[in-house]
C-alpha positions in Angstrom: 80.9 104.5 152.4 80.2 102.4 149.3 81.2 103.9 146.0 80.7 102.7 142.4 84.0 102.3 140.4 82.9 104.9 137.9 82.1 107.4 140.7 85.5 107.2 142.4 86.9 110.4 140.9 83.6 112.3 140.8 82.9 111.6 144.5 86.5 112.0 145.6 86.4 115.7 146.3 83.1 115.4 148.3 84.6 112.5 150.3 87.7 114.5 151.1 85.7 117.6 152.2 83.5 115.4 154.5 86.4 113.4 156.0 89.1 116.1 155.8 92.4 116.2 153.8 92.9 112.4 153.6 94.0 109.9 151.0 94.3 107.0 153.4 94.4 103.2 153.1 90.6 102.8 153.1 90.3 105.2 150.1 93.0 103.3 148.3 91.2 100.0 148.8 88.1 101.6 147.2 90.2 102.8 144.2 91.7 99.4 143.8 88.5 98.3 141.9 89.4 100.7 139.1 91.2 99.4 136.0 92.6 102.9 135.4 95.6 104.6 137.1 94.7 106.8 140.0 97.3 108.4 142.1 97.8 111.3 144.6 100.8 113.6 143.9 102.3 116.3 146.2 104.5 118.8 144.3 104.5 116.5 141.3 105.8 113.4 143.3 103.6 110.3 143.8 102.5 109.8 147.4 99.8 107.1 146.8 98.8 105.0 143.8 96.4 102.1 143.2 97.5 98.7 141.9 96.2 99.3 138.3 98.4 102.4 138.2 101.4 100.5 139.4 101.0 97.9 136.7 100.4 100.5 134.0 103.7 102.2 135.0 105.5 98.9 134.9 106.0 98.5 138.6 105.7 95.3 140.6 104.6 97.0 143.8 103.1 100.4 144.6 106.0 101.0 147.0 108.6 101.3 144.2 106.7 104.2 142.6 106.1 106.2 145.8 108.4 109.4 145.6 108.8 109.1 141.8 107.8 112.2 139.8 104.8 111.6 137.6 106.4 113.7 134.9 109.2 111.1 134.6 106.8 108.6 133.0 105.7 110.9 130.2 107.6 111.2 126.9 109.8 114.3 127.1 107.6 116.7 125.1 104.7 116.2 127.6 106.8 116.5 130.8 106.8 120.3 131.2 103.1 120.5 130.6 102.4 117.9 133.2 104.6 119.7 135.7 102.3 122.8 135.4 99.3 120.6 136.0 100.8 118.9 139.0 102.0 122.3 140.5 98.4 123.5 140.2 99.3 126.2 137.8 97.2 124.8 134.9 94.2 122.7 134.6 92.3 120.8 131.9 88.6 119.8 132.1 88.9 117.0 129.6 91.4 114.1 129.4 94.6 114.8 127.4 95.8 112.1 125.0 99.5 111.5 125.6 102.0 108.7 126.0 103.8 107.2 129.0 107.0 105.3 129.2 107.0 102.4 131.7 109.8 101.3 134.0 110.6 98.5 131.6 111.0 100.9 128.7 107.7 100.0 127.0 105.3 102.8 126.0 101.5 103.0 126.3 99.0 105.5 124.8 96.8 107.0 127.6 94.2 109.7 128.3 95.5 111.7 131.3 93.6 114.1 133.5 94.9 116.1 136.5 92.4 117.2 139.2 93.4 119.7 141.8 93.1 118.6 145.5 93.6 121.8 147.4 91.5 120.4 150.3 94.4 118.0 150.9 97.2 120.4 150.3 98.0 123.5 148.2 100.3 121.4 146.0 98.2 118.2 145.9 96.7 116.8 142.7 94.9 113.6 141.7 96.0 112.1 138.4 94.0 109.6 136.4 95.1 107.7 133.3 93.1 105.4 131.0 95.0 103.1 128.7 93.9 103.7 125.1 96.7 101.7 123.3 94.4 99.0 122.1 91.8 101.6 120.8 94.5 103.3 118.8 95.6 100.0 117.3 92.0 99.1 116.3 91.6 102.5 114.6 94.8 102.0 112.7 93.8 98.5 111.7 90.4 99.8 110.4 92.2 102.5 108.4 94.6 99.9 107.0 91.7 97.6 106.1 89.9 100.5 104.3 93.1 101.4 102.4 93.6 97.8 101.4 90.0 97.5 100.2 90.3 100.6 98.0 93.6 99.3 96.6 92.0 95.9 95.9 89.1 97.5 94.0 91.3 99.9 92.1 93.6 97.0 91.0 90.8 94.5 90.2 90.9 92.9 86.7 87.1 93.6 86.3 85.2 96.8 85.8 83.9 98.1 89.1 81.8 101.3 89.3 79.7 103.1 91.9 76.4 104.5 90.6 74.2 107.0 92.5 70.7 107.7 91.2 71.6 106.2 87.8 74.8 108.4 87.5 78.3 106.9 87.5 80.3 108.4 90.5 83.4 106.1 90.5 85.0 103.7 88.1 88.3 101.8 88.7 91.3 101.6 86.4 90.3 98.3 84.9 86.9 99.8 84.0 88.5 102.9 82.3 90.7 100.5 80.2 87.8 98.3 79.4 85.7 101.3 78.2 88.6 102.8 76.3 88.6 105.9 78.4 91.9 107.7 79.0 90.7 109.8 82.0 88.0 109.1 84.7 86.3 112.4 83.6 85.3 110.6 80.3 83.1 108.3 82.3 82.2 110.0 85.6 78.9 111.8 85.5 77.4 109.7 82.6 74.2 107.7 83.0 74.8 104.0 83.6 72.9 103.0 80.4 75.3 105.1 78.3 78.1 102.6 78.8 76.0 99.7 77.5 75.0 98.8 73.9 71.7 100.6 73.0 70.0 97.2 72.7 70.4 96.7 76.4 69.7 100.3 77.6 66.1 99.5 78.5 67.3 96.7 80.8 69.0 99.2 83.0 65.9 101.4 83.8 63.0 101.1 86.1 61.6 97.7 87.0 64.0 95.8 84.7 67.1 96.8 86.7 65.3 96.1 90.0 64.5 92.6 88.8 68.2 92.0 87.9 69.2 93.2 91.3 66.7 91.0 93.1 67.8 87.9 91.2 71.3 88.4 92.5 72.9 86.8 89.5 75.3 87.7 86.7 73.9 88.2 83.2 75.7 88.4 79.8 75.4 91.9 78.2 77.2 94.1 75.7 79.1 97.2 76.7 79.9 100.2 74.6 83.4 101.6 74.3 84.4 105.3 73.8 85.6 104.5 70.2 82.2 103.1 69.3 83.1 99.4 69.4 81.3 96.9 71.6 82.3 93.9 73.7 80.6 91.1 75.5 80.7 91.0 79.3 79.3 89.2 82.3 77.6 91.9 84.4 76.4 91.8 88.0 74.5 94.7 89.7 74.2 94.9 93.5 72.4 97.5 95.6 74.5 99.2 98.3 73.2 100.2 101.7 72.2 103.9 101.6 69.5 106.2 102.9 68.0 106.8 99.5 68.3 103.3 98.3 69.6 104.5 94.9 73.3 103.5 95.2 74.5 100.5 93.1 77.8 98.7 92.5 78.2 97.4 89.0 80.8 94.8 88.2 81.6 93.6 84.6 84.1 91.0 83.3 85.1 91.0 79.6 84.2 87.6 78.1 85.2 88.4 74.5 88.2 86.0 74.7 86.1 83.4 76.4 83.5 83.5 73.6 86.2 83.1 71.0 87.5 80.1 72.9 84.0 78.6 73.0 83.6 79.0 69.3 87.0 77.5 68.6 86.1 74.5 70.9 82.8 74.0 69.0 84.7 73.8 65.7 87.2 71.4 67.2 84.5 69.1 68.4 83.1 68.8 64.9 86.2 66.9 63.7 86.9 65.1 67.0 85.0 61.9 66.1 87.1 61.3 62.9 90.3 61.9 64.9 89.2 59.4 67.6 88.8 56.6 65.1 92.1 57.3 63.5 93.8 57.6 66.9 92.3 54.4 68.1 93.9 52.5 65.2 97.2 54.1 65.9 97.0 53.2 69.6 96.3 49.6 68.9 99.5 49.4 66.7 101.5 51.2 69.4 100.2 48.8 72.1 101.4 45.8 70.1 104.8 47.4 69.6 105.0 48.5 73.2 104.4 44.9 74.4 107.2 43.7 72.2 109.6 46.4 73.5 108.5 45.6 77.1 109.6 42.0 76.7 112.9 43.0 75.2 113.4 45.5 78.1 112.6 42.9 80.7 115.2 40.6 79.3 117.8 43.4 79.2 116.9 44.4 82.8 117.3 40.9 84.1 120.7 40.6 82.4 121.8 44.0 83.8 120.8 43.0 87.3 122.7 39.7 87.2 125.7 41.6 85.8 125.8 44.3 88.5 125.3 41.7 91.3 128.7 40.4 90.4 130.3 43.8 91.2 131.7 43.7 94.8 131.2 47.5 95.3 127.7 49.0 95.9 126.2 50.2 92.6 122.8 52.0 92.3 120.7 54.0 89.8 118.6 57.0 91.0 115.9 58.4 88.7 115.1 62.1 88.0 112.7 62.2 91.0 115.5 61.1 93.4 114.2 57.5 93.9 116.6 54.6 93.8 115.2 52.3 91.1 117.9 49.7 91.0 120.8 48.6 93.2 123.1 45.6 93.2 123.6 42.9 95.8 126.5 44.7 97.5 124.4 47.8 98.0 121.6 45.8 99.6 124.0 43.9 101.8 125.5 47.2 103.0 122.3 49.3 103.5 119.8 46.5 104.3 116.2 46.5 103.1 114.6 49.6 101.5 116.1 51.9 98.9 119.0 53.0 101.2 118.7 56.6 100.0 118.5 57.9 103.6 121.9 56.5 104.4 123.7 58.1 101.5 125.6 61.4 102.3 124.3 64.9 101.5 127.0 65.2 98.8 125.2 62.4 96.9 122.0 64.5 96.5 124.0 67.6 95.7 125.9 65.9 93.0 122.7 64.5 91.5 121.4 68.0 91.1 124.5 69.0 89.1 124.5 65.9 87.0 120.8 66.2 86.2 121.2 69.9 85.3 123.9 68.9 82.8 126.5 71.2 84.3 128.8 68.2 84.8 128.9 64.7 83.3 130.6 62.9 86.1 132.0 63.6 89.6 133.7 62.0 92.5 133.9 62.8 96.2 134.7 61.2 99.5 132.2 61.1 102.4 131.4 59.1 105.5 128.1 57.3 105.9 126.3 55.9 109.0 124.9 52.4 108.4 121.3 51.6 109.4 122.5 48.9 111.8 125.2 51.1 113.3 128.8 51.7 112.3 130.6 54.1 110.0 132.0 53.6 106.6 134.3 56.0 104.7 133.6 55.8 101.0 134.8 57.1 97.6 131.8 57.9 95.5 131.9 57.9 91.7 128.9 59.4 90.0 127.9 59.8 86.4 124.8 61.0 84.5 122.6 58.4 82.8 121.2 59.9 79.6 118.5 58.9 77.2 118.9 58.4 73.4 118.7 62.2 72.9 121.5 62.9 75.4 119.2 64.3 78.2 120.0 63.2 81.8 117.2 60.9 83.1 119.0 59.7 86.2 122.4 59.0 87.9 124.6 56.0 88.4 126.7 55.7 91.6 129.5 53.4 92.7 130.9 53.4 96.2 134.3 52.0 97.2 135.1 51.4 100.9 138.1 53.5 101.8 137.8 53.2 105.6 141.2 51.7 106.1 142.8 54.3 103.9 141.1 57.2 105.8 142.3 55.7 109.2 145.9 55.8 107.8 145.4 59.3 106.5 144.1 60.6 109.8 147.1 59.1 111.6 149.6 60.6 109.1 147.8 63.9 109.5 148.1 63.7 113.2 151.8 62.8 113.1 152.4 65.7 110.7 150.7 68.3 112.8 151.2 67.1 116.4 154.1 67.2 118.8 154.8 63.5 119.5 155.7 64.0 123.1 153.0 66.3 124.5 150.2 65.9 122.0 150.1 69.6 121.4 150.3 71.2 117.9 153.8 71.2 116.5 155.6 74.4 115.7 154.6 74.5 112.0 150.9 73.8 112.7 150.5 76.3 115.5 152.1 79.0 113.3 149.8 78.1 110.5 146.7 78.2 112.7 147.8 81.5 114.3 148.5 83.1 110.9 145.1 82.1 109.6 143.2 83.3 112.7 145.2 86.6 112.6 144.2 87.1 108.9 140.5 86.5 109.8 140.8 88.8 112.9 142.2 91.7 110.8 139.7 91.2 108.0 136.6 91.3 110.1 137.8 93.4 113.0 137.6 90.7 115.6 139.8 90.3 118.7 142.5 87.7 119.1 145.3 87.2 121.7 148.5 85.1 121.8 150.3 83.7 124.9 153.9 82.6 125.0 154.5 80.2 127.9 157.9 79.0 129.2 158.5 76.4 132.0 160.6 78.1 134.7 164.1 76.5 135.4 163.3 73.5 133.2 167.0 72.8 132.7 167.4 72.3 136.5 164.4 69.8 136.5 166.2 67.8 133.8 169.6 68.0 135.5 168.3 67.0 139.0 165.6 64.5 138.1 166.4 63.3 134.6 164.9 63.8 131.2 162.1 61.3 131.8 160.8 63.6 134.6 161.2 66.6 132.4 159.2 64.9 129.6 156.5 64.0 132.2 156.4 67.7 133.3 155.9 68.9 129.7 153.1 66.3 129.1 151.4 67.3 132.4 151.6 71.0 131.6 150.0 70.5 128.1 147.2 68.3 129.6 146.5 71.0 132.3 146.5 73.8 129.7 144.0 71.8 127.5 141.7 71.3 130.4 141.7 75.1 131.1 141.2 76.2 127.4 138.2 76.3 125.1 137.7 74.0 122.1 138.5 76.9 119.8 141.8 77.7 121.5 145.0 76.0 120.4 148.3 75.2 122.1 151.5 74.4 120.3 155.0 73.5 121.3 157.5 76.0 119.8 160.5 74.0 121.0 162.0 72.7 124.2 159.9 74.0 127.1 158.4 76.9 125.2 154.7 76.9 124.1 152.4 79.2 122.1 148.7 79.5 122.9 146.2 81.1 120.5 143.0 82.6 121.9 140.5 83.6 119.1 137.8 86.1 119.9 139.7 87.2 123.1 140.7 90.7 124.0 143.4 91.9 126.5 141.3 91.5 129.7 140.2 88.1 128.7 143.7 87.0 127.8 145.0 88.2 131.1 142.3 86.2 132.9 143.2 83.0 130.9 146.9 83.5 131.5 146.5 83.9 135.2 144.2 80.8 135.4 146.9 78.8 133.4 149.7 80.0 135.6 147.8 79.1 138.8 146.8 75.6 137.5 150.4 74.9 136.5 151.7 76.1 139.8 149.3 73.6 141.5 150.7 70.6 139.6 152.6 68.0 141.5 154.8 65.4 139.6 155.5 62.1 141.4 159.1 61.0 141.3 160.4 57.5 141.2 161.6 57.7 144.8 158.0 58.5 145.9 158.6 62.2 146.3 156.9 65.0 144.3 158.0 68.2 142.7 156.1 71.2 141.4 156.7 73.4 138.4 155.9 77.0 137.5 155.6 78.9 134.2 156.1 82.5 133.0 153.7 83.8 130.5 153.9 86.8 128.1 150.8 87.8 126.1 149.7 90.3 123.5 146.7 91.0 121.3 146.4 91.4 117.6 146.7 95.0 116.4 145.8 96.5 113.0 149.4 97.3 112.2 150.5 93.6 112.6 151.3 92.5 109.1 152.8 89.1 109.9 152.4 86.5 112.6 156.1 86.9 113.5 155.4 90.4 114.7 152.6 89.2 117.0 154.6 86.3 118.4 157.7 88.5 118.9 155.7 91.0 121.0 154.4 88.1 123.2 158.0 86.8 123.4 159.2 90.1 124.7 156.5 90.1 127.3 157.6 86.6 128.3 161.1 87.9 128.7 159.9 90.6 131.0 158.0 88.1 133.1 161.3 86.0 133.5 163.2 89.1 134.4 160.6 90.1 137.0 161.1 86.9 138.9 159.3 84.1 137.0 155.9 82.5 137.7 154.1 85.6 136.6 152.2 87.1 133.6 153.2 90.1 131.6 151.3 91.8 128.7 152.9 93.5 125.8 
C-alpha cells in the first residue's frame, strides 16, 4: 500500500485495522520517509522507532533506543504528563510544545503528540515529534531585531516621529530635546504643521506634502520649539505602508551649527587672497633658508656616518615610527642587508616604548639574537633616548656589545654551582631551593606536589666489594635512569652519598606512588658491567610524601619522606613506602 509522507499518521489507524495489530518492518520502511520522530510504545517503552526519530534522540541506531522509556527523553517537568499519555490515561488532540534531552545531553524544542493504538494493544501508543528548535530561534531573532530597531530609533541623533492622518503619534528622545519638550505628551497628539514655523505650515498640507514625499529628497525648513524659538533643519518625509495610506515618518536634522559654520567660512574666504599673497612670500624665504639648512645637515650627516663607522660595536638609530634610519658598518656586517630590525630582540622594542614615552632616559639589558645567516650571539644592549632641541624624544640610539664568551663562562659557572659534579643531578643546595620554591607555590595556589627520598641499598657493600669507581658508575647510572623516567618539570638532586631527593610538581599521592614504583623497577633492571667482564645489579628503597597545608618549611616535608624511606629499609629494602 503506497502512502504519502504527510498521511502516515492519519492512515496509520486504518492500516492497523485492515491488517490487524501490527507495526512490522514494512510499516517502518514507510515511516522512514518522514523527517519527524515516529515511534510505537508499549507501556511507555519504545518498541519501534524510525530513523529520523533515532537521530532526533541522539542515537546512532534504532536498536539502542528499543526498550528505553520515552519519558526519559523529556525534561523532568514534562515526564509525568507523558507517562499519562503513554499509559492511555490522557490524550491531547493537538501537538504539545515541549523539550527533549538527547542521549548526548543536547536539548531540542519539539511539538509532541501521542496517539492511542488500542487496536495493537491496550497499552500501545504512537508518539510523533516535530523539531521546532530552528523556528523558535527565528522567532527570537525577529524579536531581537525589532527591539534593536526601536532602540536605534529612540537613540538616534535626529528627530524621528510617526504621523497618522496628520497627527503626531510617536516622537523619539532626540526629537523631544530638539523641540524643547520635557515630556512626550507635549508633542503627541499635535498636528504635524504645529511643530514647524508658520511660514512653512502650508507646505505640510494637501498636495504640497504629497509633492515633497514623491520627490523623496530632504528639504531645508524651520521648526518651532516649545519656548517660541525657531531653528533650521533638514527634513525628509516618507510615506509608510498602511491600509489608509495616511502614515508618515518625518526625520529632521538640526543644521543650525552647520549654517553658522558656513557663514564663518564665507567670512574667512573674503580675507584668504590677502593671506595667500603674504604666505607665498614667507614660503619663498623659508625655502631658501631650508635649502641652506639642508646642506648643513647633509654635511653633518656624512661626518656622523664616518664617525660611527669607526666604532667596532653595532650602533643604530631608530626613529619614532620604529624604523632604523641609520646604522654603522659593524651593524650592517652583523645583520646583513636591510634594516636589521627583525633580528633585534623583543626587549629592544619594549625599551623603545619606555624611552619614547619619557619614563626613562636610558636603559641596558642582555639578550640573545639569532643572526639572519644562522648562529646565535649574546649581546649587552645599551639604549638611550635621542631628543630634539625642546627635549622631546624623537628616536632611540642603541649600542650592542658581543658578550657571547662571557655568557658561556657564566652558564658553566652556574652549572658548576648548582650541579653535582659526579652524577649531573642538582646538588643539595639547589634541590632544596627548587623544592622550597615549588612548595611555596603549591601552598599558595592549592596545587599538589610530592617528594621522593631515594637511597641505594647496601651501597657500602658495592664500594667494599667492587671499588669506589664501580660505586661512582652505579650512582651515575641511577641518575641517568631516573632522568629518563621523569618529566621535564620534575627534578632530582643528590642529598649526599647514595641518597637522592626527587621533586614531583603537580603530582598527588597516587601519581607519586606510580612514579616511585616505576623508578624502583627501572633501577632494579640496571646491570653494571665490571672490569672482569661480569655484571652486578642494584636496588633502591624509596620513601615518599605529599605537601600538606600544615607544612611550614621544606625540612618538614623532606623529614616525612625520609621517615618513609627508613620504613622501606626496615621492611626489607627495594620497596616503596608513603608517609
